[in-house]
PyMOL commands that place a pseudoatom at each C-alpha (Angstrom):
pseudoatom trace, name=CA, resn=UNK, resi=1, chain=A, elem=C, hetatm=0, pos=[0.000, 0.000, 0.000]
pseudoatom trace, name=CA, resn=UNK, resi=2, chain=A, elem=C, hetatm=0, pos=[1.343, 3.413, -0.952]
pseudoatom trace, name=CA, resn=UNK, resi=3, chain=A, elem=C, hetatm=0, pos=[1.394, 6.597, 1.095]
pseudoatom trace, name=CA, resn=UNK, resi=4, chain=A, elem=C, hetatm=0, pos=[-1.926, 7.568, -0.515]
pseudoatom trace, name=CA, resn=UNK, resi=5, chain=A, elem=C, hetatm=0, pos=[-3.357, 4.188, 0.613]
pseudoatom trace, name=CA, resn=UNK, resi=6, chain=A, elem=C, hetatm=0, pos=[-3.541, 3.032, -3.024]
pseudoatom trace, name=CA, resn=UNK, resi=7, chain=A, elem=C, hetatm=0, pos=[-2.237, -0.311, -4.211]
pseudoatom trace, name=CA, resn=UNK, resi=8, chain=A, elem=C, hetatm=0, pos=[1.426, -0.706, -5.154]
pseudoatom trace, name=CA, resn=UNK, resi=9, chain=A, elem=C, hetatm=0, pos=[2.796, -3.442, -7.406]
pseudoatom trace, name=CA, resn=UNK, resi=10, chain=A, elem=C, hetatm=0, pos=[6.263, -4.767, -6.585]
pseudoatom trace, name=CA, resn=UNK, resi=11, chain=A, elem=C, hetatm=0, pos=[8.278, -4.798, -9.809]
pseudoatom trace, name=CA, resn=UNK, resi=12, chain=A, elem=C, hetatm=0, pos=[11.448, -6.395, -8.460]
pseudoatom trace, name=CA, resn=UNK, resi=13, chain=A, elem=C, hetatm=0, pos=[13.429, -7.010, -5.298]
pseudoatom trace, name=CA, resn=UNK, resi=14, chain=A, elem=C, hetatm=0, pos=[17.208, -6.626, -5.075]
pseudoatom trace, name=CA, resn=UNK, resi=15, chain=A, elem=C, hetatm=0, pos=[19.279, -8.018, -2.206]
pseudoatom trace, name=CA, resn=UNK, resi=16, chain=A, elem=C, hetatm=0, pos=[22.245, -6.081, -0.830]
pseudoatom trace, name=CA, resn=UNK, resi=17, chain=A, elem=C, hetatm=0, pos=[24.312, -8.169, 1.551]
pseudoatom trace, name=CA, resn=UNK, resi=18, chain=A, elem=C, hetatm=0, pos=[25.974, -6.882, 4.723]
pseudoatom trace, name=CA, resn=UNK, resi=19, chain=A, elem=C, hetatm=0, pos=[24.629, -3.306, 4.763]
pseudoatom trace, name=CA, resn=UNK, resi=20, chain=A, elem=C, hetatm=0, pos=[25.070, -1.322, 7.992]
pseudoatom trace, name=CA, resn=UNK, resi=21, chain=A, elem=C, hetatm=0, pos=[21.688, -0.798, 9.675]
pseudoatom trace, name=CA, resn=UNK, resi=22, chain=A, elem=C, hetatm=0, pos=[20.643, 1.642, 12.377]
pseudoatom trace, name=CA, resn=UNK, resi=23, chain=A, elem=C, hetatm=0, pos=[17.906, 2.187, 14.952]
pseudoatom trace, name=CA, resn=UNK, resi=24, chain=A, elem=C, hetatm=0, pos=[16.584, 5.749, 14.759]
pseudoatom trace, name=CA, resn=UNK, resi=25, chain=A, elem=C, hetatm=0, pos=[14.671, 7.577, 17.489]
pseudoatom trace, name=CA, resn=UNK, resi=26, chain=A, elem=C, hetatm=0, pos=[12.828, 10.876, 16.939]
pseudoatom trace, name=CA, resn=UNK, resi=27, chain=A, elem=C, hetatm=0, pos=[10.940, 13.235, 19.223]
pseudoatom trace, name=CA, resn=UNK, resi=28, chain=A, elem=C, hetatm=0, pos=[7.404, 14.405, 18.418]
pseudoatom trace, name=CA, resn=UNK, resi=29, chain=A, elem=C, hetatm=0, pos=[8.765, 17.270, 16.275]
pseudoatom trace, name=CA, resn=UNK, resi=30, chain=A, elem=C, hetatm=0, pos=[10.802, 14.987, 14.007]
pseudoatom trace, name=CA, resn=UNK, resi=31, chain=A, elem=C, hetatm=0, pos=[14.134, 15.765, 15.676]
pseudoatom trace, name=CA, resn=UNK, resi=32, chain=A, elem=C, hetatm=0, pos=[16.561, 12.825, 15.510]
pseudoatom trace, name=CA, resn=UNK, resi=33, chain=A, elem=C, hetatm=0, pos=[17.486, 12.114, 19.120]
pseudoatom trace, name=CA, resn=UNK, resi=34, chain=A, elem=C, hetatm=0, pos=[19.399, 8.848, 18.754]
pseudoatom trace, name=CA, resn=UNK, resi=35, chain=A, elem=C, hetatm=0, pos=[21.081, 6.841, 15.983]
pseudoatom trace, name=CA, resn=UNK, resi=36, chain=A, elem=C, hetatm=0, pos=[22.335, 3.438, 17.095]
pseudoatom trace, name=CA, resn=UNK, resi=37, chain=A, elem=C, hetatm=0, pos=[24.226, 0.971, 14.880]
pseudoatom trace, name=CA, resn=UNK, resi=38, chain=A, elem=C, hetatm=0, pos=[22.527, -2.422, 15.215]
pseudoatom trace, name=CA, resn=UNK, resi=39, chain=A, elem=C, hetatm=0, pos=[24.585, -4.541, 12.820]
pseudoatom trace, name=CA, resn=UNK, resi=40, chain=A, elem=C, hetatm=0, pos=[25.121, -5.460, 9.186]
pseudoatom trace, name=CA, resn=UNK, resi=41, chain=A, elem=C, hetatm=0, pos=[22.136, -7.140, 7.541]
pseudoatom trace, name=CA, resn=UNK, resi=42, chain=A, elem=C, hetatm=0, pos=[20.869, -8.115, 4.111]
pseudoatom trace, name=CA, resn=UNK, resi=43, chain=A, elem=C, hetatm=0, pos=[18.768, -5.217, 2.814]
pseudoatom trace, name=CA, resn=UNK, resi=44, chain=A, elem=C, hetatm=0, pos=[15.914, -5.768, 0.364]
pseudoatom trace, name=CA, resn=UNK, resi=45, chain=A, elem=C, hetatm=0, pos=[15.630, -2.936, -2.178]
pseudoatom trace, name=CA, resn=UNK, resi=46, chain=A, elem=C, hetatm=0, pos=[12.036, -3.068, -3.388]
pseudoatom trace, name=CA, resn=UNK, resi=47, chain=A, elem=C, hetatm=0, pos=[11.124, -1.439, -6.697]
pseudoatom trace, name=CA, resn=UNK, resi=48, chain=A, elem=C, hetatm=0, pos=[7.498, -0.294, -6.840]
pseudoatom trace, name=CA, resn=UNK, resi=49, chain=A, elem=C, hetatm=0, pos=[5.357, 0.656, -9.800]
pseudoatom trace, name=CA, resn=UNK, resi=50, chain=A, elem=C, hetatm=0, pos=[4.196, 4.190, -9.006]
pseudoatom trace, name=CA, resn=UNK, resi=51, chain=A, elem=C, hetatm=0, pos=[5.067, 5.912, -5.738]
pseudoatom trace, name=CA, resn=UNK, resi=52, chain=A, elem=C, hetatm=0, pos=[7.472, 6.497, -2.920]
pseudoatom trace, name=CA, resn=UNK, resi=53, chain=A, elem=C, hetatm=0, pos=[7.258, 4.577, 0.311]
pseudoatom trace, name=CA, resn=UNK, resi=54, chain=A, elem=C, hetatm=0, pos=[8.162, 5.172, 3.936]
pseudoatom trace, name=CA, resn=UNK, resi=55, chain=A, elem=C, hetatm=0, pos=[10.462, 3.710, 6.526]
pseudoatom trace, name=CA, resn=UNK, resi=56, chain=A, elem=C, hetatm=0, pos=[8.082, 1.876, 8.837]
pseudoatom trace, name=CA, resn=UNK, resi=57, chain=A, elem=C, hetatm=0, pos=[8.010, 3.041, 12.422]
pseudoatom trace, name=CA, resn=UNK, resi=58, chain=A, elem=C, hetatm=0, pos=[5.761, 3.713, 15.369]
pseudoatom trace, name=CA, resn=UNK, resi=59, chain=A, elem=C, hetatm=0, pos=[6.177, 6.068, 18.285]
pseudoatom trace, name=CA, resn=UNK, resi=60, chain=A, elem=C, hetatm=0, pos=[9.046, 7.872, 16.579]
pseudoatom trace, name=CA, resn=UNK, resi=61, chain=A, elem=C, hetatm=0, pos=[11.269, 4.754, 16.546]
pseudoatom trace, name=CA, resn=UNK, resi=62, chain=A, elem=C, hetatm=0, pos=[12.519, 3.108, 13.360]
pseudoatom trace, name=CA, resn=UNK, resi=63, chain=A, elem=C, hetatm=0, pos=[14.471, -0.153, 13.522]
pseudoatom trace, name=CA, resn=UNK, resi=64, chain=A, elem=C, hetatm=0, pos=[16.598, -1.245, 10.609]
pseudoatom trace, name=CA, resn=UNK, resi=65, chain=A, elem=C, hetatm=0, pos=[17.155, 1.919, 8.572]
pseudoatom trace, name=CA, resn=UNK, resi=66, chain=A, elem=C, hetatm=0, pos=[20.009, 0.877, 6.311]
pseudoatom trace, name=CA, resn=UNK, resi=67, chain=A, elem=C, hetatm=0, pos=[22.957, 2.724, 4.835]
pseudoatom trace, name=CA, resn=UNK, resi=68, chain=A, elem=C, hetatm=0, pos=[21.296, 2.473, 1.414]
pseudoatom trace, name=CA, resn=UNK, resi=69, chain=A, elem=C, hetatm=0, pos=[18.294, 4.545, 2.500]
pseudoatom trace, name=CA, resn=UNK, resi=70, chain=A, elem=C, hetatm=0, pos=[17.901, 8.262, 1.997]
pseudoatom trace, name=CA, resn=UNK, resi=71, chain=A, elem=C, hetatm=0, pos=[15.521, 10.216, 4.187]
pseudoatom trace, name=CA, resn=UNK, resi=72, chain=A, elem=C, hetatm=0, pos=[13.859, 13.587, 3.782]
pseudoatom trace, name=CA, resn=UNK, resi=73, chain=A, elem=C, hetatm=0, pos=[14.700, 16.624, 5.885]
pseudoatom trace, name=CA, resn=UNK, resi=74, chain=A, elem=C, hetatm=0, pos=[11.747, 18.503, 7.303]
pseudoatom trace, name=CA, resn=UNK, resi=75, chain=A, elem=C, hetatm=0, pos=[12.980, 21.493, 5.294]
pseudoatom trace, name=CA, resn=UNK, resi=76, chain=A, elem=C, hetatm=0, pos=[13.260, 19.524, 2.044]
pseudoatom trace, name=CA, resn=UNK, resi=77, chain=A, elem=C, hetatm=0, pos=[16.173, 17.696, 0.500]
pseudoatom trace, name=CA, resn=UNK, resi=78, chain=A, elem=C, hetatm=0, pos=[17.486, 14.233, 1.265]
pseudoatom trace, name=CA, resn=UNK, resi=79, chain=A, elem=C, hetatm=0, pos=[20.298, 12.738, 3.308]
pseudoatom trace, name=CA, resn=UNK, resi=80, chain=A, elem=C, hetatm=0, pos=[21.600, 9.190, 3.638]
pseudoatom trace, name=CA, resn=UNK, resi=81, chain=A, elem=C, hetatm=0, pos=[21.308, 7.388, 6.949]
pseudoatom trace, name=CA, resn=UNK, resi=82, chain=A, elem=C, hetatm=0, pos=[25.117, 7.467, 7.287]
pseudoatom trace, name=CA, resn=UNK, resi=83, chain=A, elem=C, hetatm=0, pos=[25.029, 11.276, 7.161]
pseudoatom trace, name=CA, resn=UNK, resi=84, chain=A, elem=C, hetatm=0, pos=[22.236, 11.725, 9.724]
pseudoatom trace, name=CA, resn=UNK, resi=85, chain=A, elem=C, hetatm=0, pos=[23.300, 13.098, 13.106]
pseudoatom trace, name=CA, resn=UNK, resi=86, chain=A, elem=C, hetatm=0, pos=[21.266, 13.619, 16.293]
pseudoatom trace, name=CA, resn=UNK, resi=87, chain=A, elem=C, hetatm=0, pos=[19.692, 17.058, 16.419]
pseudoatom trace, name=CA, resn=UNK, resi=88, chain=A, elem=C, hetatm=0, pos=[18.612, 17.199, 12.763]
pseudoatom trace, name=CA, resn=UNK, resi=89, chain=A, elem=C, hetatm=0, pos=[14.911, 17.624, 11.971]
pseudoatom trace, name=CA, resn=UNK, resi=90, chain=A, elem=C, hetatm=0, pos=[13.203, 15.216, 9.554]
pseudoatom trace, name=CA, resn=UNK, resi=91, chain=A, elem=C, hetatm=0, pos=[9.749, 15.001, 7.990]
pseudoatom trace, name=CA, resn=UNK, resi=92, chain=A, elem=C, hetatm=0, pos=[7.652, 12.557, 10.015]
pseudoatom trace, name=CA, resn=UNK, resi=93, chain=A, elem=C, hetatm=0, pos=[4.340, 11.084, 8.868]
pseudoatom trace, name=CA, resn=UNK, resi=94, chain=A, elem=C, hetatm=0, pos=[2.528, 9.232, 11.660]
pseudoatom trace, name=CA, resn=UNK, resi=95, chain=A, elem=C, hetatm=0, pos=[5.845, 8.198, 13.180]
pseudoatom trace, name=CA, resn=UNK, resi=96, chain=A, elem=C, hetatm=0, pos=[7.453, 7.179, 9.889]
pseudoatom trace, name=CA, resn=UNK, resi=97, chain=A, elem=C, hetatm=0, pos=[10.080, 9.175, 8.023]
pseudoatom trace, name=CA, resn=UNK, resi=98, chain=A, elem=C, hetatm=0, pos=[9.205, 10.377, 4.541]
pseudoatom trace, name=CA, resn=UNK, resi=99, chain=A, elem=C, hetatm=0, pos=[11.689, 8.578, 2.352]
pseudoatom trace, name=CA, resn=UNK, resi=100, chain=A, elem=C, hetatm=0, pos=[13.069, 7.683, -1.050]
pseudoatom trace, name=CA, resn=UNK, resi=101, chain=A, elem=C, hetatm=0, pos=[14.551, 4.507, 0.361]
pseudoatom trace, name=CA, resn=UNK, resi=102, chain=A, elem=C, hetatm=0, pos=[12.898, 2.448, -2.378]
pseudoatom trace, name=CA, resn=UNK, resi=103, chain=A, elem=C, hetatm=0, pos=[13.538, 3.306, -6.010]
pseudoatom trace, name=CA, resn=UNK, resi=104, chain=A, elem=C, hetatm=0, pos=[10.557, 4.217, -8.162]
pseudoatom trace, name=CA, resn=UNK, resi=105, chain=A, elem=C, hetatm=0, pos=[10.551, 2.829, -11.715]
pseudoatom trace, name=CA, resn=UNK, resi=106, chain=A, elem=C, hetatm=0, pos=[8.503, 5.635, -13.304]
for i in range(1, 106): cmd.bond("trace and resi %d" % i, "trace and resi %d" % (i + 1))
show_as sticks, trace
zoom trace
């Protein structure tokens, strides 16, 4: 399901072995309060047919944001998870970070 609650069709899935992954914690204003390395994992890059997706999270906590993801600043623009530092403000949508972590085909 896309951000607009419409159906998405998965076009392909790519596996990226041993990517650094992080646990991200945000306050209610979207300020990154903690970034914790949790290990290297296989990351699944999912290509969708029509829209962007989001990093899943509840309560301002996201587990498993990988080094391949890019996330959107609250003020616009994008930054990779490696470049994120506590204190930065990001665009939150119901506890998830607006993201281009999955590549769109169109």
